[in-house]
N, C-alpha and C positions, 0 to 999 in steps of 0.2 A: 828444069829443076835448079834451084839456087845452089850455089857452091857450098854455102854453110850447111844446108840440108844434106847434100851429098857427102860432105866430110863427116857429119854426125852419123850418117848411115854406115859409112865405111868403118868408123871407129867402133860403133856398136857391134858390127859383124866380127871385127877382129877380137873384141873382148869376149864375145860368146865362143868363138872358135878356140881361142887360147885357153879360156877357162875350162872348156870341155876337155881339151887335151890334158890339162893339169890334173883333172879328176880321173882320167883314164889311165895314166901312166902308173900310179901306185897300185892300182888294182891289177894291172897286167902282170907286174912282176911277181905277184903272189902265186901265179900258176906255173911258173918255171919249175919250182920244186916238184910239183905233181908230175910234170912231164919227165923230169929227170929220174924220179923214183920209178916210174913205169919202165923207163929205159933200163935202169939197173936191175929190175926184176927179170930182164931177158939175159942178164949176165954181161952186159956191155958196161964198161966203166964210164963214169960221168966225166967226160973230158971237156975241154974247151969247145970242141966241135959239137958235142952234144948240147952244151949250154947255148951255143950260138943258134943251133937248129931249133931248140925249144923256144928261144926268143923270137925266132921267125914265126913260130906258131902263135905266140902271144899277140904279135902285131897283125895277125891275119894272113900271113903268107903261108898257107897250109901246104901248098905244093913244095915250096922251098924247105919247109920243116921236114916233110916226109922224105924228100930227096936227101937232105943233109943227114938225117938219122939213118937212112938206108946205107948211105956211104960210110957211116961210122960203124956199120955192122949190125944194126937193129933189124930184125926180120920185118917184112912189109906190113903185116897186120898189127904188130906191136908198135911200129913207127907211126902208123895211122892213128892208133888209139892214143899214143902219147901226145901227138900233135893236137888231137881233138881235146885232150885234157888241158893242154896249154891254152887253147882258144876259148874254152868255156870256163867262166868263173866258178869257183867251188860253191 
């Protein structure tokens, strides 16, 4: 394969990958409030730890989200539901 063709392929791949990430980021942040609202319904304050855990759920780290919310005092089932709300677009 010629070097110019290889470089063009790499640049095309980078453009597609970075473009997809740019579209995913704004959508992801929209679900943090849903997660935090579900947490607040359990009586737990919306702290920085809760926000960080909900952010983990948004980026796909479901286990980290549930673990963080449980550590913040959210009951297991509610933590799981809040993380599911963070991971799924409205």
